[in-house]
PDB file of N, CA, C and O in Angstrom:
ATOM      1  N   MET A   1     -43.770  40.285  20.759  1.00  0.00           N
ATOM      2  CA  MET A   1     -42.828  39.761  21.728  1.00  0.00           C
ATOM      3  C   MET A   1     -43.298  38.408  22.267  1.00  0.00           C
ATOM      4  O   MET A   1     -42.507  37.470  22.373  1.00  0.00           O
ATOM      5  N   LEU A   2     -44.577  38.310  22.603  1.00  0.00           N
ATOM      6  CA  LEU A   2     -45.104  37.070  23.145  1.00  0.00           C
ATOM      7  C   LEU A   2     -45.047  35.946  22.115  1.00  0.00           C
ATOM      8  O   LEU A   2     -44.775  34.794  22.454  1.00  0.00           O
ATOM      9  N   LYS A   3     -45.304  36.291  20.857  1.00  0.00           N
ATOM     10  CA  LYS A   3     -45.252  35.289  19.793  1.00  0.00           C
ATOM     11  C   LYS A   3     -43.833  34.731  19.649  1.00  0.00           C
ATOM     12  O   LYS A   3     -43.643  33.535  19.427  1.00  0.00           O
ATOM     13  N   ARG A   4     -42.857  35.603  19.776  1.00  0.00           N
ATOM     14  CA  ARG A   4     -41.453  35.198  19.685  1.00  0.00           C
ATOM     15  C   ARG A   4     -41.071  34.296  20.848  1.00  0.00           C
ATOM     16  O   ARG A   4     -40.390  33.289  20.655  1.00  0.00           O
ATOM     17  N   LEU A   5     -41.498  34.645  22.040  1.00  0.00           N
ATOM     18  CA  LEU A   5     -41.214  33.849  23.227  1.00  0.00           C
ATOM     19  C   LEU A   5     -41.888  32.485  23.147  1.00  0.00           C
ATOM     20  O   LEU A   5     -41.309  31.475  23.547  1.00  0.00           O
ATOM     21  N   THR A   6     -43.103  32.461  22.634  1.00  0.00           N
ATOM     22  CA  THR A   6     -43.829  31.200  22.472  1.00  0.00           C
ATOM     23  C   THR A   6     -43.092  30.283  21.498  1.00  0.00           C
ATOM     24  O   THR A   6     -42.962  29.085  21.753  1.00  0.00           O
ATOM     25  N   ALA A   7     -42.609  30.835  20.385  1.00  0.00           N
ATOM     26  CA  ALA A   7     -41.868  30.034  19.401  1.00  0.00           C
ATOM     27  C   ALA A   7     -40.568  29.514  20.012  1.00  0.00           C
ATOM     28  O   ALA A   7     -40.173  28.378  19.751  1.00  0.00           O
ATOM     29  N   PHE A   8     -39.909  30.327  20.814  1.00  0.00           N
ATOM     30  CA  PHE A   8     -38.667  29.926  21.468  1.00  0.00           C
ATOM     31  C   PHE A   8     -38.925  28.780  22.448  1.00  0.00           C
ATOM     32  O   PHE A   8     -38.187  27.795  22.467  1.00  0.00           O
ATOM     33  N   CYS A   9     -39.964  28.912  23.253  1.00  0.00           N
ATOM     34  CA  CYS A   9     -40.314  27.863  24.212  1.00  0.00           C
ATOM     35  C   CYS A   9     -40.732  26.585  23.504  1.00  0.00           C
ATOM     36  O   CYS A   9     -40.384  25.491  23.947  1.00  0.00           O
ATOM     37  N   ARG A  10     -41.468  26.706  22.420  1.00  0.00           N
ATOM     38  CA  ARG A  10     -41.894  25.537  21.644  1.00  0.00           C
ATOM     39  C   ARG A  10     -40.688  24.798  21.086  1.00  0.00           C
ATOM     40  O   ARG A  10     -40.642  23.568  21.112  1.00  0.00           O
ATOM     41  N   SER A  11     -39.708  25.546  20.578  1.00  0.00           N
ATOM     42  CA  SER A  11     -38.488  24.929  20.042  1.00  0.00           C
ATOM     43  C   SER A  11     -37.747  24.157  21.127  1.00  0.00           C
ATOM     44  O   SER A  11     -37.256  23.054  20.887  1.00  0.00           O
ATOM     45  N   GLY A  12     -37.669  24.738  22.316  1.00  0.00           N
ATOM     46  CA  GLY A  12     -37.008  24.062  23.440  1.00  0.00           C
ATOM     47  C   GLY A  12     -37.730  22.785  23.842  1.00  0.00           C
ATOM     48  O   GLY A  12     -37.094  21.770  24.125  1.00  0.00           O
ATOM     49  N   CYS A  13     -39.042  22.835  23.866  1.00  0.00           N
ATOM     50  CA  CYS A  13     -39.836  21.644  24.210  1.00  0.00           C
ATOM     51  C   CYS A  13     -39.703  20.564  23.149  1.00  0.00           C
ATOM     52  O   CYS A  13     -39.588  19.382  23.474  1.00  0.00           O
ATOM     53  N   ASP A  14     -39.718  20.961  21.885  1.00  0.00           N
ATOM     54  CA  ASP A  14     -39.543  19.989  20.800  1.00  0.00           C
ATOM     55  C   ASP A  14     -38.177  19.321  20.876  1.00  0.00           C
ATOM     56  O   ASP A  14     -38.065  18.112  20.672  1.00  0.00           O
ATOM     57  N   LEU A  15     -37.148  20.095  21.167  1.00  0.00           N
ATOM     58  CA  LEU A  15     -35.803  19.547  21.282  1.00  0.00           C
ATOM     59  C   LEU A  15     -35.709  18.579  22.461  1.00  0.00           C
ATOM     60  O   LEU A  15     -35.111  17.511  22.337  1.00  0.00           O
ATOM     61  N   ALA A  16     -36.292  18.943  23.595  1.00  0.00           N
ATOM     62  CA  ALA A  16     -36.288  18.048  24.752  1.00  0.00           C
ATOM     63  C   ALA A  16     -37.027  16.747  24.437  1.00  0.00           C
ATOM     64  O   ALA A  16     -36.576  15.671  24.831  1.00  0.00           O
ATOM     65  N   ASN A  17     -38.151  16.833  23.733  1.00  0.00           N
ATOM     66  CA  ASN A  17     -38.910  15.631  23.368  1.00  0.00           C
ATOM     67  C   ASN A  17     -38.109  14.712  22.461  1.00  0.00           C
ATOM     68  O   ASN A  17     -38.111  13.497  22.658  1.00  0.00           O
ATOM     69  N   ILE A  18     -37.424  15.273  21.468  1.00  0.00           N
ATOM     70  CA  ILE A  18     -36.639  14.422  20.570  1.00  0.00           C
ATOM     71  C   ILE A  18     -35.475  13.791  21.315  1.00  0.00           C
ATOM     72  O   ILE A  18     -35.085  12.664  21.008  1.00  0.00           O
ATOM     73  N   TYR A  19     -34.912  14.497  22.291  1.00  0.00           N
ATOM     74  CA  TYR A  19     -33.846  13.898  23.106  1.00  0.00           C
ATOM     75  C   TYR A  19     -34.373  12.702  23.894  1.00  0.00           C
ATOM     76  O   TYR A  19     -33.684  11.688  24.003  1.00  0.00           O
ATOM     77  N   PHE A  20     -35.564  12.801  24.438  1.00  0.00           N
ATOM     78  CA  PHE A  20     -36.150  11.669  25.174  1.00  0.00           C
ATOM     79  C   PHE A  20     -36.379  10.473  24.246  1.00  0.00           C
ATOM     80  O   PHE A  20     -36.118   9.334  24.632  1.00  0.00           O
ATOM     81  N   VAL A  21     -36.859  10.724  23.038  1.00  0.00           N
ATOM     82  CA  VAL A  21     -37.087   9.648  22.071  1.00  0.00           C
ATOM     83  C   VAL A  21     -35.756   8.984  21.701  1.00  0.00           C
ATOM     84  O   VAL A  21     -35.662   7.757  21.664  1.00  0.00           O
ATOM     85  N   ILE A  22     -34.745   9.785  21.432  1.00  0.00           N
ATOM     86  CA  ILE A  22     -33.432   9.241  21.079  1.00  0.00           C
ATOM     87  C   ILE A  22     -32.845   8.443  22.242  1.00  0.00           C
ATOM     88  O   ILE A  22     -32.261   7.380  22.030  1.00  0.00           O
ATOM     89  N   ASP A  23     -32.992   8.940  23.447  1.00  0.00           N
ATOM     90  CA  ASP A  23     -32.484   8.234  24.621  1.00  0.00           C
ATOM     91  C   ASP A  23     -33.171   6.882  24.797  1.00  0.00           C
ATOM     92  O   ASP A  23     -32.512   5.883  25.083  1.00  0.00           O
ATOM     93  N   GLU A  24     -34.476   6.848  24.630  1.00  0.00           N
ATOM     94  CA  GLU A  24     -35.210   5.586  24.747  1.00  0.00           C
ATOM     95  C   GLU A  24     -34.774   4.592  23.672  1.00  0.00           C
ATOM     96  O   GLU A  24     -34.626   3.401  23.946  1.00  0.00           O
ATOM     97  N   TYR A  25     -34.572   5.082  22.454  1.00  0.00           N
ATOM     98  CA  TYR A  25     -34.125   4.204  21.372  1.00  0.00           C
ATOM     99  C   TYR A  25     -32.727   3.669  21.666  1.00  0.00           C
ATOM    100  O   TYR A  25     -32.462   2.480  21.487  1.00  0.00           O
ATOM    101  N   ASN A  26     -31.835   4.549  22.118  1.00  0.00           N
ATOM    102  CA  ASN A  26     -30.460   4.130  22.388  1.00  0.00           C
ATOM    103  C   ASN A  26     -30.359   3.151  23.554  1.00  0.00           C
ATOM    104  O   ASN A  26     -29.386   2.402  23.646  1.00  0.00           O
ATOM    105  N   ASP A  27     -31.335   3.145  24.429  1.00  0.00           N
ATOM    106  CA  ASP A  27     -31.337   2.189  25.540  1.00  0.00           C
ATOM    107  C   ASP A  27     -31.483   0.753  25.052  1.00  0.00           C
ATOM    108  O   ASP A  27     -30.943  -0.164  25.671  1.00  0.00           O
ATOM    109  N   VAL A  28     -32.202   0.543  23.957  1.00  0.00           N
ATOM    110  CA  VAL A  28     -32.453  -0.814  23.468  1.00  0.00           C
ATOM    111  C   VAL A  28     -31.648  -1.158  22.208  1.00  0.00           C
ATOM    112  O   VAL A  28     -31.615  -2.318  21.798  1.00  0.00           O
ATOM    113  N   ALA A  29     -31.005  -0.173  21.598  1.00  0.00           N
ATOM    114  CA  ALA A  29     -30.262  -0.396  20.357  1.00  0.00           C
ATOM    115  C   ALA A  29     -28.867  -0.939  20.655  1.00  0.00           C
ATOM    116  O   ALA A  29     -28.341  -0.773  21.755  1.00  0.00           O
ATOM    117  N   ASP A  30     -28.281  -1.591  19.654  1.00  0.00           N
ATOM    118  CA  ASP A  30     -26.894  -2.025  19.818  1.00  0.00           C
ATOM    119  C   ASP A  30     -25.977  -0.805  19.673  1.00  0.00           C
ATOM    120  O   ASP A  30     -26.422   0.266  19.260  1.00  0.00           O
ATOM    121  N   SER A  31     -24.721  -0.972  20.009  1.00  0.00           N
ATOM    122  CA  SER A  31     -23.805   0.177  20.066  1.00  0.00           C
ATOM    123  C   SER A  31     -23.590   0.816  18.693  1.00  0.00           C
ATOM    124  O   SER A  31     -23.423   2.032  18.600  1.00  0.00           O
ATOM    125  N   GLU A  32     -23.593   0.020  17.642  1.00  0.00           N
ATOM    126  CA  GLU A  32     -23.396   0.567  16.297  1.00  0.00           C
ATOM    127  C   GLU A  32     -24.567   1.458  15.886  1.00  0.00           C
ATOM    128  O   GLU A  32     -24.360   2.540  15.339  1.00  0.00           O
ATOM    129  N   ALA A  33     -25.779   1.014  16.145  1.00  0.00           N
ATOM    130  CA  ALA A  33     -26.962   1.810  15.805  1.00  0.00           C
ATOM    131  C   ALA A  33     -27.031   3.078  16.660  1.00  0.00           C
ATOM    132  O   ALA A  33     -27.391   4.147  16.164  1.00  0.00           O
ATOM    133  N   ALA A  34     -26.687   2.955  17.940  1.00  0.00           N
ATOM    134  CA  ALA A  34     -26.704   4.123  18.827  1.00  0.00           C
ATOM    135  C   ALA A  34     -25.678   5.164  18.378  1.00  0.00           C
ATOM    136  O   ALA A  34     -25.946   6.365  18.421  1.00  0.00           O
ATOM    137  N   THR A  35     -24.518   4.707  17.953  1.00  0.00           N
ATOM    138  CA  THR A  35     -23.498   5.626  17.455  1.00  0.00           C
ATOM    139  C   THR A  35     -23.963   6.326  16.198  1.00  0.00           C
ATOM    140  O   THR A  35     -23.727   7.523  16.030  1.00  0.00           O
ATOM    141  N   GLN A  36     -24.621   5.596  15.310  1.00  0.00           N
ATOM    142  CA  GLN A  36     -25.129   6.180  14.077  1.00  0.00           C
ATOM    143  C   GLN A  36     -26.188   7.247  14.373  1.00  0.00           C
ATOM    144  O   GLN A  36     -26.187   8.310  13.751  1.00  0.00           O
ATOM    145  N   VAL A  37     -27.082   6.968  15.312  1.00  0.00           N
ATOM    146  CA  VAL A  37     -28.105   7.945  15.694  1.00  0.00           C
ATOM    147  C   VAL A  37     -27.452   9.197  16.272  1.00  0.00           C
ATOM    148  O   VAL A  37     -27.835  10.313  15.920  1.00  0.00           O
ATOM    149  N   CYS A  38     -26.486   9.023  17.141  1.00  0.00           N
ATOM    150  CA  CYS A  38     -25.804  10.175  17.747  1.00  0.00           C
ATOM    151  C   CYS A  38     -25.072  11.004  16.690  1.00  0.00           C
ATOM    152  O   CYS A  38     -25.064  12.233  16.759  1.00  0.00           O
ATOM    153  N   ASP A  39     -24.461  10.336  15.718  1.00  0.00           N
ATOM    154  CA  ASP A  39     -23.779  11.059  14.639  1.00  0.00           C
ATOM    155  C   ASP A  39     -24.767  11.887  13.818  1.00  0.00           C
ATOM    156  O   ASP A  39     -24.464  13.018  13.438  1.00  0.00           O
ATOM    157  N   ILE A  40     -25.939  11.328  13.544  1.00  0.00           N
ATOM    158  CA  ILE A  40     -26.962  12.063  12.792  1.00  0.00           C
ATOM    159  C   ILE A  40     -27.429  13.282  13.583  1.00  0.00           C
ATOM    160  O   ILE A  40     -27.557  14.374  13.030  1.00  0.00           O
ATOM    161  N   VAL A  41     -27.679  13.092  14.868  1.00  0.00           N
ATOM    162  CA  VAL A  41     -28.150  14.201  15.713  1.00  0.00           C
ATOM    163  C   VAL A  41     -27.116  15.319  15.757  1.00  0.00           C
ATOM    164  O   VAL A  41     -27.461  16.492  15.610  1.00  0.00           O
ATOM    165  N   MET A  42     -25.857  14.963  15.957  1.00  0.00           N
ATOM    166  CA  MET A  42     -24.810  15.982  16.013  1.00  0.00           C
ATOM    167  C   MET A  42     -24.651  16.692  14.673  1.00  0.00           C
ATOM    168  O   MET A  42     -24.400  17.896  14.642  1.00  0.00           O
ATOM    169  N   ASP A  43     -24.794  15.961  13.558  1.00  0.00           N
ATOM    170  CA  ASP A  43     -24.691  16.579  12.245  1.00  0.00           C
ATOM    171  C   ASP A  43     -25.818  17.576  12.016  1.00  0.00           C
ATOM    172  O   ASP A  43     -25.592  18.656  11.472  1.00  0.00           O
ATOM    173  N   VAL A  44     -27.033  17.218  12.429  1.00  0.00           N
ATOM    174  CA  VAL A  44     -28.167  18.140  12.268  1.00  0.00           C
ATOM    175  C   VAL A  44     -27.979  19.380  13.128  1.00  0.00           C
ATOM    176  O   VAL A  44     -28.278  20.489  12.684  1.00  0.00           O
ATOM    177  N   LEU A  45     -27.491  19.212  14.349  1.00  0.00           N
ATOM    178  CA  LEU A  45     -27.288  20.369  15.224  1.00  0.00           C
ATOM    179  C   LEU A  45     -26.160  21.270  14.728  1.00  0.00           C
ATOM    180  O   LEU A  45     -26.233  22.491  14.869  1.00  0.00           O
ATOM    181  N   ASN A  46     -25.116  20.675  14.148  1.00  0.00           N
ATOM    182  CA  ASN A  46     -23.989  21.468  13.638  1.00  0.00           C
ATOM    183  C   ASN A  46     -24.247  22.053  12.262  1.00  0.00           C
ATOM    184  O   ASN A  46     -23.682  23.093  11.923  1.00  0.00           O
ATOM    185  N   ASN A  47     -25.091  21.409  11.458  1.00  0.00           N
ATOM    186  CA  ASN A  47     -25.380  21.852  10.091  1.00  0.00           C
ATOM    187  C   ASN A  47     -26.895  21.855   9.854  1.00  0.00           C
ATOM    188  O   ASN A  47     -27.407  21.011   9.118  1.00  0.00           O
ATOM    189  N   PRO A  48     -27.610  22.793  10.469  1.00  0.00           N
ATOM    190  CA  PRO A  48     -29.075  22.744  10.416  1.00  0.00           C
ATOM    191  C   PRO A  48     -29.675  22.987   9.031  1.00  0.00           C
ATOM    192  O   PRO A  48     -30.821  22.607   8.792  1.00  0.00           O
ATOM    193  N   TYR A  49     -28.936  23.607   8.119  1.00  0.00           N
ATOM    194  CA  TYR A  49     -29.503  23.921   6.806  1.00  0.00           C
ATOM    195  C   TYR A  49     -28.984  23.001   5.707  1.00  0.00           C
ATOM    196  O   TYR A  49     -29.278  23.213   4.531  1.00  0.00           O
ATOM    197  N   LYS A  50     -28.222  21.994   6.078  1.00  0.00           N
ATOM    198  CA  LYS A  50     -27.691  21.032   5.108  1.00  0.00           C
ATOM    199  C   LYS A  50     -28.844  20.205   4.527  1.00  0.00           C
ATOM    200  O   LYS A  50     -29.746  19.783   5.251  1.00  0.00           O
ATOM    201  N   ALA A  51     -28.799  19.984   3.228  1.00  0.00           N
ATOM    202  CA  ALA A  51     -29.835  19.157   2.583  1.00  0.00           C
ATOM    203  C   ALA A  51     -29.685  17.716   3.050  1.00  0.00           C
ATOM    204  O   ALA A  51     -28.579  17.175   3.073  1.00  0.00           O
ATOM    205  N   ARG A  52     -30.794  17.101   3.419  1.00  0.00           N
ATOM    206  CA  ARG A  52     -30.794  15.718   3.911  1.00  0.00           C
ATOM    207  C   ARG A  52     -31.298  14.780   2.829  1.00  0.00           C
ATOM    208  O   ARG A  52     -32.121  15.157   1.995  1.00  0.00           O
ATOM    209  N   LYS A  53     -30.799  13.570   2.853  1.00  0.00           N
ATOM    210  CA  LYS A  53     -31.272  12.550   1.917  1.00  0.00           C
ATOM    211  C   LYS A  53     -32.689  12.142   2.314  1.00  0.00           C
ATOM    212  O   LYS A  53     -33.066  12.271   3.479  1.00  0.00           O
ATOM    213  N   GLN A  54     -33.467  11.657   1.370  1.00  0.00           N
ATOM    214  CA  GLN A  54     -34.844  11.251   1.650  1.00  0.00           C
ATOM    215  C   GLN A  54     -34.912  10.112   2.663  1.00  0.00           C
ATOM    216  O   GLN A  54     -35.876  10.034   3.424  1.00  0.00           O
ATOM    217  N   GLY A  55     -33.922   9.233   2.693  1.00  0.00           N
ATOM    218  CA  GLY A  55     -33.932   8.115   3.630  1.00  0.00           C
ATOM    219  C   GLY A  55     -33.519   8.486   5.038  1.00  0.00           C
ATOM    220  O   GLY A  55     -33.660   7.679   5.956  1.00  0.00           O
ATOM    221  N   ASP A  56     -33.011   9.699   5.226  1.00  0.00           N
ATOM    222  CA  ASP A  56     -32.546  10.152   6.542  1.00  0.00           C
ATOM    223  C   ASP A  56     -33.733  10.703   7.332  1.00  0.00           C
ATOM    224  O   ASP A  56     -33.872  11.916   7.491  1.00  0.00           O
ATOM    225  N   LYS A  57     -34.575   9.815   7.818  1.00  0.00           N
ATOM    226  CA  LYS A  57     -35.817  10.226   8.485  1.00  0.00           C
ATOM    227  C   LYS A  57     -35.546  11.003   9.769  1.00  0.00           C
ATOM    228  O   LYS A  57     -36.227  11.991  10.046  1.00  0.00           O
ATOM    229  N   LEU A  58     -34.568  10.576  10.551  1.00  0.00           N
ATOM    230  CA  LEU A  58     -34.260  11.280  11.793  1.00  0.00           C
ATOM    231  C   LEU A  58     -33.736  12.679  11.498  1.00  0.00           C
ATOM    232  O   LEU A  58     -34.135  13.642  12.152  1.00  0.00           O
ATOM    233  N   GLY A  59     -32.852  12.796  10.524  1.00  0.00           N
ATOM    234  CA  GLY A  59     -32.328  14.110  10.158  1.00  0.00           C
ATOM    235  C   GLY A  59     -33.414  15.047   9.668  1.00  0.00           C
ATOM    236  O   GLY A  59     -33.439  16.223  10.032  1.00  0.00           O
ATOM    237  N   LEU A  60     -34.317  14.525   8.838  1.00  0.00           N
ATOM    238  CA  LEU A  60     -35.426  15.334   8.341  1.00  0.00           C
ATOM    239  C   LEU A  60     -36.376  15.728   9.463  1.00  0.00           C
ATOM    240  O   LEU A  60     -36.887  16.847   9.489  1.00  0.00           O
ATOM    241  N   LEU A  61     -36.611  14.801  10.390  1.00  0.00           N
ATOM    242  CA  LEU A  61     -37.490  15.094  11.528  1.00  0.00           C
ATOM    243  C   LEU A  61     -36.899  16.199  12.396  1.00  0.00           C
ATOM    244  O   LEU A  61     -37.612  17.108  12.821  1.00  0.00           O
ATOM    245  N   MET A  62     -35.614  16.120  12.655  1.00  0.00           N
ATOM    246  CA  MET A  62     -34.984  17.123  13.522  1.00  0.00           C
ATOM    247  C   MET A  62     -34.884  18.486  12.863  1.00  0.00           C
ATOM    248  O   MET A  62     -34.899  19.508  13.550  1.00  0.00           O
ATOM    249  N   GLN A  63     -34.783  18.516  11.540  1.00  0.00           N
ATOM    250  CA  GLN A  63     -34.735  19.811  10.855  1.00  0.00           C
ATOM    251  C   GLN A  63     -36.090  20.501  10.886  1.00  0.00           C
ATOM    252  O   GLN A  63     -36.166  21.723  10.760  1.00  0.00           O
ATOM    253  N   GLY A  64     -37.140  19.743  11.051  1.00  0.00           N
ATOM    254  CA  GLY A  64     -38.469  20.315  11.158  1.00  0.00           C
ATOM    255  C   GLY A  64     -39.042  20.562   9.841  1.00  0.00           C
ATOM    256  O   GLY A  64     -40.170  21.046   9.739  1.00  0.00           O
TER     257      GLY A  64
END
């Protein structure tokens, strides 16, 4: 039970950290790049098992 709870908490912390990184990037990026990042994030969250292209570093990072 504790191992399961630890994994759940770790996943939540990892997700919060990636949100902070994306937010910081979007603060300095132009609107087109920020939109592209948001589209990638939403695609990964909606389709977590979809195969990602090798160049999709953010998508691969978020899939873990």
